[in-house]
CHARMM-style PDB file with segment names, atoms N, HN, CA, C and O in Angstrom:
ATOM      1  N   ARG     1     -30.081  41.017 -39.577  1.00  0.00      PROA
ATOM      2  CA  ARG     1     -28.866  41.052 -39.071  1.00  0.00      PROA
ATOM      3  C   ARG     1     -27.943  39.942 -39.611  1.00  0.00      PROA
ATOM      4  O   ARG     1     -28.141  38.825 -39.134  1.00  0.00      PROA
ATOM      5  N   TYR     2     -26.936  40.075 -40.559  1.00  0.00      PROA
ATOM      6  HN  TYR     2     -26.776  40.983 -40.946  1.00  0.00      PROA
ATOM      7  CA  TYR     2     -26.091  39.010 -40.682  1.00  0.00      PROA
ATOM      8  C   TYR     2     -25.257  38.401 -39.770  1.00  0.00      PROA
ATOM      9  O   TYR     2     -24.493  39.093 -39.098  1.00  0.00      PROA
ATOM     10  N   GLU     3     -25.292  37.271 -39.659  1.00  0.00      PROA
ATOM     11  HN  GLU     3     -25.913  36.708 -40.205  1.00  0.00      PROA
ATOM     12  CA  GLU     3     -24.013  36.647 -38.854  1.00  0.00      PROA
ATOM     13  C   GLU     3     -23.375  35.564 -39.532  1.00  0.00      PROA
ATOM     14  O   GLU     3     -23.981  34.723 -40.196  1.00  0.00      PROA
ATOM     15  N   ASP     4     -22.013  35.604 -39.333  1.00  0.00      PROA
ATOM     16  HN  ASP     4     -21.521  36.287 -38.793  1.00  0.00      PROA
ATOM     17  CA  ASP     4     -20.981  34.619 -40.174  1.00  0.00      PROA
ATOM     18  C   ASP     4     -21.648  33.071 -39.533  1.00  0.00      PROA
ATOM     19  O   ASP     4     -21.842  32.873 -38.333  1.00  0.00      PROA
ATOM     20  N   ALA     5     -21.862  32.311 -40.374  1.00  0.00      PROA
ATOM     21  HN  ALA     5     -21.704  32.472 -41.348  1.00  0.00      PROA
ATOM     22  CA  ALA     5     -22.353  31.025 -39.988  1.00  0.00      PROA
ATOM     23  C   ALA     5     -21.161  30.130 -39.305  1.00  0.00      PROA
ATOM     24  O   ALA     5     -21.449  29.232 -38.514  1.00  0.00      PROA
ATOM     25  N   GLU     6     -19.916  30.405 -39.629  1.00  0.00      PROA
ATOM     26  HN  GLU     6     -19.682  31.134 -40.272  1.00  0.00      PROA
ATOM     27  CA  GLU     6     -18.855  29.856 -39.143  1.00  0.00      PROA
ATOM     28  C   GLU     6     -18.643  29.995 -37.762  1.00  0.00      PROA
ATOM     29  O   GLU     6     -18.207  29.034 -37.129  1.00  0.00      PROA
ATOM     30  N   ARG     7     -18.921  31.177 -37.152  1.00  0.00      PROA
ATOM     31  HN  ARG     7     -19.276  31.958 -37.667  1.00  0.00      PROA
ATOM     32  CA  ARG     7     -18.893  31.322 -35.890  1.00  0.00      PROA
ATOM     33  C   ARG     7     -19.534  30.539 -34.741  1.00  0.00      PROA
ATOM     34  O   ARG     7     -20.699  30.190 -34.933  1.00  0.00      PROA
ATOM     35  N   ASP     8     -18.984  30.218 -33.625  1.00  0.00      PROA
ATOM     36  HN  ASP     8     -18.038  30.501 -33.470  1.00  0.00      PROA
ATOM     37  CA  ASP     8     -19.561  29.494 -32.547  1.00  0.00      PROA
ATOM     38  C   ASP     8     -21.138  30.323 -32.423  1.00  0.00      PROA
ATOM     39  O   ASP     8     -21.334  31.514 -32.666  1.00  0.00      PROA
ATOM     40  N   HSD     9     -22.144  29.321 -31.980  1.00  0.00      PROA
ATOM     41  HN  HSD     9     -21.985  28.353 -31.783  1.00  0.00      PROA
ATOM     42  CA  HSD     9     -23.465  29.922 -31.774  1.00  0.00      PROA
ATOM     43  C   HSD     9     -23.323  30.733 -30.519  1.00  0.00      PROA
ATOM     44  O   HSD     9     -22.548  30.494 -29.593  1.00  0.00      PROA
ATOM     45  N   HSD    10     -24.236  31.792 -30.619  1.00  0.00      PROA
ATOM     46  HN  HSD    10     -24.866  31.987 -31.371  1.00  0.00      PROA
ATOM     47  CA  HSD    10     -24.594  32.776 -29.554  1.00  0.00      PROA
ATOM     48  C   HSD    10     -25.914  33.316 -29.673  1.00  0.00      PROA
ATOM     49  O   HSD    10     -26.594  33.159 -30.688  1.00  0.00      PROA
ATOM     50  N   ASP    11     -26.270  33.911 -28.722  1.00  0.00      PROA
ATOM     51  HN  ASP    11     -25.718  34.038 -27.898  1.00  0.00      PROA
ATOM     52  CA  ASP    11     -27.734  34.595 -28.798  1.00  0.00      PROA
ATOM     53  C   ASP    11     -27.374  36.171 -28.449  1.00  0.00      PROA
ATOM     54  O   ASP    11     -26.264  36.531 -28.058  1.00  0.00      PROA
ATOM     55  N   HSD    12     -28.467  37.018 -28.651  1.00  0.00      PROA
ATOM     56  HN  HSD    12     -29.369  36.725 -28.968  1.00  0.00      PROA
ATOM     57  CA  HSD    12     -28.142  38.262 -28.460  1.00  0.00      PROA
ATOM     58  C   HSD    12     -29.046  39.057 -27.387  1.00  0.00      PROA
ATOM     59  O   HSD    12     -30.249  38.802 -27.353  1.00  0.00      PROA
ATOM     60  N   LEU    13     -28.506  39.998 -26.525  1.00  0.00      PROA
ATOM     61  HN  LEU    13     -27.528  40.205 -26.553  1.00  0.00      PROA
ATOM     62  CA  LEU    13     -29.250  40.706 -25.641  1.00  0.00      PROA
ATOM     63  C   LEU    13     -29.046  42.307 -26.189  1.00  0.00      PROA
ATOM     64  O   LEU    13     -27.934  42.835 -26.233  1.00  0.00      PROA
ATOM     65  N   ILE    14     -30.195  42.932 -26.563  1.00  0.00      PROA
ATOM     66  HN  ILE    14     -31.098  42.504 -26.527  1.00  0.00      PROA
ATOM     67  CA  ILE    14     -29.973  44.220 -27.468  1.00  0.00      PROA
ATOM     68  C   ILE    14     -30.541  45.355 -26.234  1.00  0.00      PROA
ATOM     69  O   ILE    14     -31.598  45.257 -25.610  1.00  0.00      PROA
ATOM     70  N   ASP    15     -29.659  46.274 -26.123  1.00  0.00      PROA
ATOM     71  HN  ASP    15     -28.801  46.354 -26.631  1.00  0.00      PROA
ATOM     72  CA  ASP    15     -29.995  47.361 -25.192  1.00  0.00      PROA
ATOM     73  C   ASP    15     -30.769  48.351 -25.878  1.00  0.00      PROA
ATOM     74  O   ASP    15     -30.288  48.972 -26.826  1.00  0.00      PROA
ATOM     75  N   MET    16     -32.010  48.552 -25.439  1.00  0.00      PROA
ATOM     76  HN  MET    16     -32.400  48.048 -24.669  1.00  0.00      PROA
ATOM     77  CA  MET    16     -32.936  49.495 -26.242  1.00  0.00      PROA
ATOM     78  C   MET    16     -32.746  51.005 -26.114  1.00  0.00      PROA
ATOM     79  O   MET    16     -33.311  51.872 -26.781  1.00  0.00      PROA
ATOM     80  N   ASN    17     -31.763  51.181 -25.042  1.00  0.00      PROA
ATOM     81  HN  ASN    17     -31.305  50.477 -24.500  1.00  0.00      PROA
ATOM     82  CA  ASN    17     -31.630  52.766 -24.982  1.00  0.00      PROA
ATOM     83  C   ASN    17     -30.420  53.039 -25.769  1.00  0.00      PROA
ATOM     84  O   ASN    17     -30.373  54.143 -26.311  1.00  0.00      PROA
ATOM     85  N   SER    18     -29.225  52.062 -25.964  1.00  0.00      PROA
ATOM     86  HN  SER    18     -29.264  51.165 -25.524  1.00  0.00      PROA
ATOM     87  CA  SER    18     -27.990  52.539 -26.780  1.00  0.00      PROA
ATOM     88  C   SER    18     -28.128  51.974 -28.033  1.00  0.00      PROA
ATOM     89  O   SER    18     -27.687  52.609 -28.991  1.00  0.00      PROA
ATOM     90  N   GLY    19     -28.790  50.628 -28.256  1.00  0.00      PROA
ATOM     91  HN  GLY    19     -29.148  50.112 -27.478  1.00  0.00      PROA
ATOM     92  CA  GLY    19     -28.630  49.799 -29.484  1.00  0.00      PROA
ATOM     93  C   GLY    19     -27.493  48.858 -29.421  1.00  0.00      PROA
ATOM     94  O   GLY    19     -27.202  48.102 -30.348  1.00  0.00      PROA
ATOM     95  N   GLU    20     -26.797  48.934 -28.186  1.00  0.00      PROA
ATOM     96  HN  GLU    20     -27.034  49.548 -27.433  1.00  0.00      PROA
ATOM     97  CA  GLU    20     -25.798  47.903 -28.025  1.00  0.00      PROA
ATOM     98  C   GLU    20     -25.972  46.474 -28.100  1.00  0.00      PROA
ATOM     99  O   GLU    20     -26.757  46.009 -27.274  1.00  0.00      PROA
ATOM    100  N   VAL    21     -25.445  45.704 -28.865  1.00  0.00      PROA
ATOM    101  HN  VAL    21     -24.808  46.082 -29.537  1.00  0.00      PROA
ATOM    102  CA  VAL    21     -25.702  44.222 -28.850  1.00  0.00      PROA
ATOM    103  C   VAL    21     -24.877  43.348 -28.150  1.00  0.00      PROA
ATOM    104  O   VAL    21     -23.764  43.114 -28.621  1.00  0.00      PROA
ATOM    105  N   ILE    22     -25.272  42.751 -26.964  1.00  0.00      PROA
ATOM    106  HN  ILE    22     -26.176  42.941 -26.582  1.00  0.00      PROA
ATOM    107  CA  ILE    22     -24.448  41.817 -26.133  1.00  0.00      PROA
ATOM    108  C   ILE    22     -24.598  40.561 -26.678  1.00  0.00      PROA
ATOM    109  O   ILE    22     -25.717  40.113 -26.928  1.00  0.00      PROA
ATOM    110  N   GLU    23     -23.487  39.890 -26.906  1.00  0.00      PROA
ATOM    111  HN  GLU    23     -22.578  40.254 -26.703  1.00  0.00      PROA
ATOM    112  CA  GLU    23     -23.590  38.370 -27.313  1.00  0.00      PROA
ATOM    113  C   GLU    23     -23.439  37.658 -26.239  1.00  0.00      PROA
ATOM    114  O   GLU    23     -22.599  38.010 -25.411  1.00  0.00      PROA
ATOM    115  N   PHE    24     -24.151  36.618 -26.056  1.00  0.00      PROA
ATOM    116  HN  PHE    24     -24.833  36.332 -26.729  1.00  0.00      PROA
ATOM    117  CA  PHE    24     -23.974  35.638 -24.742  1.00  0.00      PROA
ATOM    118  C   PHE    24     -24.294  34.022 -25.241  1.00  0.00      PROA
ATOM    119  O   PHE    24     -24.911  33.739 -26.268  1.00  0.00      PROA
ATOM    120  N   VAL    25     -23.860  33.269 -24.497  1.00  0.00      PROA
ATOM    121  HN  VAL    25     -23.359  33.499 -23.663  1.00  0.00      PROA
ATOM    122  CA  VAL    25     -24.146  31.645 -24.617  1.00  0.00      PROA
ATOM    123  C   VAL    25     -24.807  31.327 -23.330  1.00  0.00      PROA
ATOM    124  O   VAL    25     -24.248  31.860 -22.371  1.00  0.00      PROA
ATOM    125  N   ASP    26     -25.900  30.567 -23.028  1.00  0.00      PROA
ATOM    126  HN  ASP    26     -26.355  30.135 -23.807  1.00  0.00      PROA
ATOM    127  CA  ASP    26     -26.304  30.280 -21.899  1.00  0.00      PROA
ATOM    128  C   ASP    26     -26.855  28.650 -22.065  1.00  0.00      PROA
ATOM    129  O   ASP    26     -27.935  28.367 -22.585  1.00  0.00      PROA
ATOM    130  N   SER    27     -26.050  27.818 -21.608  1.00  0.00      PROA
ATOM    131  HN  SER    27     -25.173  28.048 -21.186  1.00  0.00      PROA
ATOM    132  CA  SER    27     -26.501  26.300 -21.748  1.00  0.00      PROA
ATOM    133  C   SER    27     -27.784  25.895 -21.327  1.00  0.00      PROA
ATOM    134  O   SER    27     -28.423  25.036 -21.935  1.00  0.00      PROA
ATOM    135  N   GLU    28     -28.243  26.545 -20.187  1.00  0.00      PROA
ATOM    136  HN  GLU    28     -27.723  27.243 -19.694  1.00  0.00      PROA
ATOM    137  CA  GLU    28     -29.733  26.331 -19.763  1.00  0.00      PROA
ATOM    138  C   GLU    28     -30.732  26.640 -20.925  1.00  0.00      PROA
ATOM    139  O   GLU    28     -31.619  25.849 -21.245  1.00  0.00      PROA
ATOM    140  N   ILE    29     -30.508  27.952 -21.587  1.00  0.00      PROA
ATOM    141  HN  ILE    29     -29.787  28.594 -21.327  1.00  0.00      PROA
ATOM    142  CA  ILE    29     -31.410  28.127 -22.540  1.00  0.00      PROA
ATOM    143  C   ILE    29     -31.488  27.218 -23.807  1.00  0.00      PROA
ATOM    144  O   ILE    29     -32.535  26.803 -24.305  1.00  0.00      PROA
ATOM    145  N   GLU    30     -30.155  26.958 -24.275  1.00  0.00      PROA
ATOM    146  HN  GLU    30     -29.305  27.295 -23.871  1.00  0.00      PROA
ATOM    147  CA  GLU    30     -29.862  25.777 -25.245  1.00  0.00      PROA
ATOM    148  C   GLU    30     -30.470  24.607 -24.977  1.00  0.00      PROA
ATOM    149  O   GLU    30     -31.186  24.101 -25.841  1.00  0.00      PROA
ATOM    150  N   GLU    31     -30.282  23.989 -23.738  1.00  0.00      PROA
ATOM    151  HN  GLU    31     -29.700  24.400 -23.036  1.00  0.00      PROA
ATOM    152  CA  GLU    31     -31.081  22.933 -23.351  1.00  0.00      PROA
ATOM    153  C   GLU    31     -32.647  22.848 -23.378  1.00  0.00      PROA
ATOM    154  O   GLU    31     -33.243  21.832 -23.737  1.00  0.00      PROA
ATOM    155  N   LEU    32     -33.314  24.097 -22.934  1.00  0.00      PROA
ATOM    156  HN  LEU    32     -32.830  24.922 -22.643  1.00  0.00      PROA
ATOM    157  CA  LEU    32     -34.594  24.219 -22.953  1.00  0.00      PROA
ATOM    158  C   LEU    32     -35.252  24.205 -24.388  1.00  0.00      PROA
ATOM    159  O   LEU    32     -36.329  23.655 -24.613  1.00  0.00      PROA
ATOM    160  N   GLN    33     -34.504  24.861 -25.332  1.00  0.00      PROA
ATOM    161  HN  GLN    33     -33.628  25.308 -25.149  1.00  0.00      PROA
ATOM    162  CA  GLN    33     -34.918  24.960 -26.640  1.00  0.00      PROA
ATOM    163  C   GLN    33     -35.059  23.535 -27.177  1.00  0.00      PROA
ATOM    164  O   GLN    33     -36.061  23.223 -27.821  1.00  0.00      PROA
ATOM    165  N   GLU    34     -34.074  22.660 -26.926  1.00  0.00      PROA
ATOM    166  HN  GLU    34     -33.260  22.914 -26.403  1.00  0.00      PROA
ATOM    167  CA  GLU    34     -33.780  21.204 -27.435  1.00  0.00      PROA
ATOM    168  C   GLU    34     -35.108  20.605 -26.742  1.00  0.00      PROA
ATOM    169  O   GLU    34     -35.924  20.012 -27.448  1.00  0.00      PROA
ATOM    170  N   ARG    35     -35.291  20.741 -25.551  1.00  0.00      PROA
ATOM    171  HN  ARG    35     -34.628  21.222 -24.978  1.00  0.00      PROA
ATOM    172  CA  ARG    35     -36.353  20.132 -24.940  1.00  0.00      PROA
ATOM    173  C   ARG    35     -37.740  20.403 -25.487  1.00  0.00      PROA
ATOM    174  O   ARG    35     -38.549  19.487 -25.638  1.00  0.00      PROA
ATOM    175  N   ILE    36     -38.012  21.664 -25.782  1.00  0.00      PROA
ATOM    176  HN  ILE    36     -37.355  22.408 -25.659  1.00  0.00      PROA
ATOM    177  CA  ILE    36     -39.435  22.157 -26.305  1.00  0.00      PROA
ATOM    178  C   ILE    36     -39.490  21.621 -27.722  1.00  0.00      PROA
ATOM    179  O   ILE    36     -40.595  21.228 -28.097  1.00  0.00      PROA
ATOM    180  N   ALA    37     -38.519  21.546 -28.529  1.00  0.00      PROA
ATOM    181  HN  ALA    37     -37.621  21.865 -28.223  1.00  0.00      PROA
ATOM    182  CA  ALA    37     -38.616  21.227 -29.964  1.00  0.00      PROA
ATOM    183  C   ALA    37     -39.010  19.602 -29.842  1.00  0.00      PROA
ATOM    184  O   ALA    37     -39.929  19.189 -30.549  1.00  0.00      PROA
ATOM    185  N   ALA    38     -38.371  18.763 -29.021  1.00  0.00      PROA
ATOM    186  HN  ALA    38     -37.624  19.098 -28.447  1.00  0.00      PROA
ATOM    187  CA  ALA    38     -38.701  17.324 -28.738  1.00  0.00      PROA
ATOM    188  C   ALA    38     -39.874  17.271 -28.417  1.00  0.00      PROA
ATOM    189  O   ALA    38     -40.561  16.574 -29.163  1.00  0.00      PROA
ATOM    190  N   ARG    39     -40.538  17.889 -27.325  1.00  0.00      PROA
ATOM    191  HN  ARG    39     -39.979  18.455 -26.719  1.00  0.00      PROA
ATOM    192  CA  ARG    39     -41.686  17.691 -26.824  1.00  0.00      PROA
ATOM    193  C   ARG    39     -42.859  17.945 -28.001  1.00  0.00      PROA
ATOM    194  O   ARG    39     -43.916  17.323 -27.893  1.00  0.00      PROA
ATOM    195  N   LEU    40     -42.672  18.800 -29.046  1.00  0.00      PROA
ATOM    196  HN  LEU    40     -41.813  19.304 -29.134  1.00  0.00      PROA
ATOM    197  CA  LEU    40     -43.413  19.259 -29.923  1.00  0.00      PROA
ATOM    198  C   LEU    40     -43.343  18.317 -31.374  1.00  0.00      PROA
ATOM    199  O   LEU    40     -43.986  18.450 -32.415  1.00  0.00      PROA
ATOM    200  N   GLY    41     -42.287  17.313 -30.993  1.00  0.00      PROA
ATOM    201  HN  GLY    41     -41.764  17.205 -30.147  1.00  0.00      PROA
ATOM    202  CA  GLY    41     -42.082  16.348 -31.909  1.00  0.00      PROA
ATOM    203  C   GLY    41     -40.988  16.659 -33.164  1.00  0.00      PROA
ATOM    204  O   GLY    41     -41.047  16.074 -34.245  1.00  0.00      PROA
ATOM    205  N   TYR    42     -40.005  17.661 -32.834  1.00  0.00      PROA
ATOM    206  HN  TYR    42     -39.957  18.136 -31.955  1.00  0.00      PROA
ATOM    207  CA  TYR    42     -39.195  17.937 -33.834  1.00  0.00      PROA
ATOM    208  C   TYR    42     -37.621  17.921 -33.090  1.00  0.00      PROA
ATOM    209  O   TYR    42     -37.389  18.024 -31.885  1.00  0.00      PROA
ATOM    210  N   THR    43     -36.647  17.761 -34.192  1.00  0.00      PROA
ATOM    211  HN  THR    43     -36.835  17.678 -35.171  1.00  0.00      PROA
ATOM    212  CA  THR    43     -35.379  17.723 -33.841  1.00  0.00      PROA
ATOM    213  C   THR    43     -35.034  19.409 -34.319  1.00  0.00      PROA
ATOM    214  O   THR    43     -35.293  19.950 -35.394  1.00  0.00      PROA
ATOM    215  N   LEU    44     -34.402  19.949 -33.175  1.00  0.00      PROA
ATOM    216  HN  LEU    44     -34.192  19.510 -32.301  1.00  0.00      PROA
ATOM    217  CA  LEU    44     -34.052  21.441 -33.619  1.00  0.00      PROA
ATOM    218  C   LEU    44     -32.799  21.473 -34.454  1.00  0.00      PROA
ATOM    219  O   LEU    44     -31.864  20.723 -34.176  1.00  0.00      PROA
ATOM    220  N   LYS    45     -32.742  22.332 -35.488  1.00  0.00      PROA
ATOM    221  HN  LYS    45     -33.502  22.942 -35.714  1.00  0.00      PROA
ATOM    222  CA  LYS    45     -31.527  22.223 -36.448  1.00  0.00      PROA
ATOM    223  C   LYS    45     -30.990  23.514 -36.251  1.00  0.00      PROA
ATOM    224  O   LYS    45     -29.849  23.722 -36.663  1.00  0.00      PROA
ATOM    225  N   GLY    46     -31.745  24.598 -35.579  1.00  0.00      PROA
ATOM    226  HN  GLY    46     -32.672  24.429 -35.244  1.00  0.00      PROA
ATOM    227  CA  GLY    46     -31.188  25.776 -35.359  1.00  0.00      PROA
ATOM    228  C   GLY    46     -32.072  26.742 -34.761  1.00  0.00      PROA
ATOM    229  O   GLY    46     -33.232  26.378 -34.565  1.00  0.00      PROA
ATOM    230  N   HSD    47     -31.669  28.118 -34.377  1.00  0.00      PROA
ATOM    231  HN  HSD    47     -30.727  28.413 -34.536  1.00  0.00      PROA
ATOM    232  CA  HSD    47     -32.668  28.885 -33.892  1.00  0.00      PROA
ATOM    233  C   HSD    47     -31.908  30.371 -33.870  1.00  0.00      PROA
ATOM    234  O   HSD    47     -30.703  30.470 -34.100  1.00  0.00      PROA
ATOM    235  N   LYS    48     -32.659  31.377 -33.601  1.00  0.00      PROA
ATOM    236  HN  LYS    48     -33.638  31.297 -33.414  1.00  0.00      PROA
ATOM    237  CA  LYS    48     -32.280  32.818 -33.521  1.00  0.00      PROA
ATOM    238  C   LYS    48     -33.123  33.494 -32.264  1.00  0.00      PROA
ATOM    239  O   LYS    48     -34.328  33.734 -32.330  1.00  0.00      PROA
ATOM    240  N   LEU    49     -32.344  33.746 -31.181  1.00  0.00      PROA
ATOM    241  HN  LEU    49     -31.365  33.551 -31.127  1.00  0.00      PROA
ATOM    242  CA  LEU    49     -32.651  34.545 -30.154  1.00  0.00      PROA
ATOM    243  C   LEU    49     -32.326  35.939 -29.833  1.00  0.00      PROA
ATOM    244  O   LEU    49     -31.152  36.242 -29.618  1.00  0.00      PROA
ATOM    245  N   GLU    50     -33.120  36.682 -29.790  1.00  0.00      PROA
ATOM    246  HN  GLU    50     -34.074  36.435 -29.964  1.00  0.00      PROA
ATOM    247  CA  GLU    50     -32.846  38.177 -29.469  1.00  0.00      PROA
ATOM    248  C   GLU    50     -33.725  38.555 -28.313  1.00  0.00      PROA
ATOM    249  O   GLU    50     -34.947  38.406 -28.317  1.00  0.00      PROA
ATOM    250  N   LEU    51     -32.959  39.100 -27.229  1.00  0.00      PROA
ATOM    251  HN  LEU    51     -31.967  39.221 -27.225  1.00  0.00      PROA
ATOM    252  CA  LEU    51     -33.682  39.724 -26.058  1.00  0.00      PROA
ATOM    253  C   LEU    51     -33.554  41.010 -26.278  1.00  0.00      PROA
ATOM    254  O   LEU    51     -32.584  41.447 -26.897  1.00  0.00      PROA
ATOM    255  N   TYR    52     -34.511  41.785 -25.804  1.00  0.00      PROA
ATOM    256  HN  TYR    52     -35.299  41.430 -25.301  1.00  0.00      PROA
ATOM    257  CA  TYR    52     -34.562  43.319 -26.006  1.00  0.00      PROA
ATOM    258  C   TYR    52     -34.804  43.764 -24.351  1.00  0.00      PROA
ATOM    259  O   TYR    52     -35.631  43.235 -23.607  1.00  0.00      PROA
ATOM    260  N   GLY    53     -33.915  44.812 -24.004  1.00  0.00      PROA
ATOM    261  HN  GLY    53     -33.243  45.241 -24.608  1.00  0.00      PROA
ATOM    262  CA  GLY    53     -34.062  45.244 -22.525  1.00  0.00      PROA
ATOM    263  C   GLY    53     -33.537  46.437 -22.252  1.00  0.00      PROA
ATOM    264  O   GLY    53     -32.821  46.908 -23.135  1.00  0.00      PROA
ATOM    265  N   VAL    54     -33.696  47.093 -21.229  1.00  0.00      PROA
ATOM    266  HN  VAL    54     -34.278  46.711 -20.511  1.00  0.00      PROA
ATOM    267  CA  VAL    54     -33.115  48.316 -20.906  1.00  0.00      PROA
ATOM    268  C   VAL    54     -32.341  48.160 -19.578  1.00  0.00      PROA
ATOM    269  O   VAL    54     -32.893  47.397 -18.785  1.00  0.00      PROA
ATOM    270  N   PRO    55     -31.161  48.726 -19.157  1.00  0.00      PROA
ATOM    271  CA  PRO    55     -30.355  48.445 -18.229  1.00  0.00      PROA
ATOM    272  C   PRO    55     -31.025  48.744 -16.903  1.00  0.00      PROA
ATOM    273  O   PRO    55     -31.666  49.789 -16.797  1.00  0.00      PROA
ATOM    274  N   ILE    56     -30.921  47.863 -15.837  1.00  0.00      PROA
ATOM    275  HN  ILE    56     -30.400  47.014 -15.923  1.00  0.00      PROA
ATOM    276  CA  ILE    56     -31.556  48.126 -14.482  1.00  0.00      PROA
ATOM    277  C   ILE    56     -30.843  49.350 -13.761  1.00  0.00      PROA
ATOM    278  O   ILE    56     -31.506  50.162 -13.115  1.00  0.00      PROA
ATOM    279  N   LYS    57     -29.439  49.452 -13.902  1.00  0.00      PROA
ATOM    280  HN  LYS    57     -28.901  48.793 -14.427  1.00  0.00      PROA
ATOM    281  CA  LYS    57     -28.912  50.710 -13.500  1.00  0.00      PROA
ATOM    282  C   LYS    57     -28.219  51.379 -14.652  1.00  0.00      PROA
ATOM    283  O   LYS    57     -27.532  50.810 -15.501  1.00  0.00      PROA
ATOM    284  N   PRO    58     -28.514  52.785 -14.563  1.00  0.00      PROA
ATOM    285  CA  PRO    58     -27.750  53.532 -15.616  1.00  0.00      PROA
ATOM    286  C   PRO    58     -26.275  53.255 -15.792  1.00  0.00      PROA
ATOM    287  O   PRO    58     -25.550  53.134 -14.804  1.00  0.00      PROA
ATOM    288  N   LYS    59     -25.839  53.156 -16.954  1.00  0.00      PROA
ATOM    289  HN  LYS    59     -26.428  53.254 -17.756  1.00  0.00      PROA
ATOM    290  CA  LYS    59     -24.229  53.045 -17.201  1.00  0.00      PROA
ATOM    291  C   LYS    59     -23.593  54.298 -16.975  1.00  0.00      PROA
ATOM    292  O   LYS    59     -24.064  55.400 -17.259  1.00  0.00      PROA
ATOM    293  N   VAL    60     -22.289  54.017 -16.349  1.00  0.00      PROA
ATOM    294  HN  VAL    60     -21.906  53.122 -16.119  1.00  0.00      PROA
ATOM    295  CA  VAL    60     -21.530  55.205 -16.017  1.00  0.00      PROA
ATOM    296  C   VAL    60     -20.736  55.660 -17.243  1.00  0.00      PROA
ATOM    297  O   VAL    60     -20.056  54.847 -17.869  1.00  0.00      PROA
ATOM    298  N   GLN    61     -20.798  56.725 -17.533  1.00  0.00      PROA
ATOM    299  HN  GLN    61     -21.351  57.386 -17.025  1.00  0.00      PROA
ATOM    300  CA  GLN    61     -20.203  57.217 -18.838  1.00  0.00      PROA
ATOM    301  C   GLN    61     -18.597  57.319 -18.614  1.00  0.00      PROA
ATOM    302  OT1 GLN    61     -17.869  57.698 -19.531  1.00  0.00      PROA
TER     303      GLN     61
END
């Protein structure tokens, strides 16, 4: 999946039923990734996060 590098960073949640891609930003996830990289002795320069799921409640058509 191609993403424009000039856009603000975001992650993806992909609806496995419909294929819808939901873009989101979560500061807790961003901070956790930085801490994990540092604990492993790295400076994080980038990442790609895709979450896959199905809706808890059916979507109303």
